[in-house]
N, C-alpha and C positions, 0 to 999 in steps of 0.2 A: 504494499500500499504506499509505503514511504517513497519508493522509486517512481511510482505513477504520479504521485503528488509533485515530486521534483521535476518530472518531465513537463507537466502542465506549467509549473512555476517558470521553468526555463523558457518554454514556448512564449510566454507572455513577457519575459524580461530580456535576459541576455541573448537568446536566439534572435529576438527582433533587432537588437543592436548589431549582432554579427551579420544578419541579412542587410541591414542598411549599409554597413561598411562594405560589403561585397558588392552592392549595387554601385556605390559611389566609385569603387575601384574598377568597375566594369567586369568583375568576375562573374562567370556563368558556369552552370553545371555542364560539364563536358561529356560525360558518359550518357548513354541512352537512358531515358526515364520512362517508367511504366507507372502511370497514375490510375488507380482503381478506386471507385467509391461505390457505396450502397445505391442500388437502383431504387430503394424504398425510402431512403433518407433524404434530408433537405439539402445536402451539399451542392448539388447541381443548381438549385434555384438560388442559393446564396450568392453565386457569382454570375448570375445571368447578366448583369450589367457590364461585367468584364469579358463576356464571351464564353463563359462556363469554366469548369475546372481545368480543362486541357489548356485554354487560354492563359490561365494564371501561371501554369507550369511552363508554357512556351515562353513566357516572359522571363523565365529564370534559367531555361535549359535550351540547348541547341537542337536536341531530338527527343520529342515526347509523343508517346502513343498511350492508349488506354481507353477507359470508358466506364459506364456503370456496370456493376456486377449484381446478379440476383442476390437477394437476402437484405438483412437489416445491417445495424451498426457493426456486427461481428460476422460479416459475410464469410471471411476465410474459415470460420468454424462451422458456419451454417452450410456452406457450399465449398467444401475443401477440394473436390475433384475439379470444379469449374475454375476455382482460383488457381490451383496448380497448373491447370492447362494454360491459363493466361500467362502465368510466369514462365512456363516452359517455352511457349510460343515467343514470348518477348526475348528470352534468353537465346533461342535459336536465330531470331532475326538479328540480335545485337552482336552475335559472335560471327556473323557472316557466313 
């Protein structure tokens, strides 16, 4: 529980500072990024004004793929086979 709380704390504080410094320096994520989110959750609509979750990641990384996955907040546990398939496909595409 402590580690989970620390992760949320960092995301709202020091991680934001690090992200801002990276943006100012023009640093981007250079490796292929796979962004997955719950098809039943609110994430996609939270970023509608920015073009959706993929647009948010494309602002940070050079190569971004992904999309919504069946299930709720814990979709990897609810749909492990589908999640694993997306990860494997991403790995195969990324390794050339």
